[in-house]
N, C-alpha and C positions, 0 to 999 in steps of 0.2 A: 850806833851810829853809820851813816852811809857809805856803801862801799861802791867805788866805781870800779868798771869791767877793764883788761885787759885784752887788751886788742887782738892777740894772740888767740891765748886758750880759750876765752869765753870766759872766765871765769872772775867773781867778784873778788879782787885783791886788795884794787890799791881804795889809798884815804881821800886821796885829791884827784882834784878833776885830770882828764885828759891833761898831755903834754906835761907832766912834772919833773917823770924821769927818775922815777917811785919803778924797784923790781921785782918783780912779779915773783911771789914764791910759788907758783905752780910749773911755771914754764921756764920761768927766768929772761922774761923779756921785758926790758926796757922804757918805762913808755913816752917813743920820740914821738913829740908829735909832729914834725918835719913827716919822720917814718909811716907816721898813724894818717897823713894826706898823701905818702906817694908812697903806694905797699910795696912798690919796684925799687926805692933807691935803697941804695948799701952802701953802709959807711957811714950812718950816725950816728946814735946810739948803740947800736948793734951794729956787728959787721954786717950780716943777715938782712937781707931785706924782709918784711912782714910777711909775701907773700913767702916765701923759702920757707922762716919761723912757724908758721903752722903747719904744713907738710915736714915738718923736721917735728915740730911738736908729734905729732901723731904716728912717727915712726918710732921717736926715741922718749918722749914724754916731757923734751924742754926744746928750746928752740935752736940749740948747736947738742949732739952730741956729747963733748966735753961738759956740758951743764948741766948731764941729767942727775949726777948725786950730788948738788948743791939746792933740788928741789924737793918738793913736801907733796904725795899725794895729796890730792885737794882733800877727801873726805878724813884723811888726818889732820889735818889744816886747819878742819870748820869753813872751807871753801865751799859757796851755792854756786852752782853753774848759772849765766843767765838767758833765760828760757829765752831773748829777742833773741842775742848773738847768732848771727851769722858769718863763717868763715868766709874767706874770698873765692 
């Protein structure tokens, strides 16, 4: 089954194409088409912007510190990094 890349962490975690509001098991980003198109938009499906979520992921391992206990280490979840992913 094909997996789609999370626009926050870059791991292939989604089963549906972009914009289908799935939640990433690696970083807890909710896949929001509006926020994917405008990475500085806050208040969509995620309270933080995509740009800020990527920064937070580097620090906390999740889009916000409060979600770090809801995510799984990519290797433990069997998630593969998209080799073409480039953070903002």
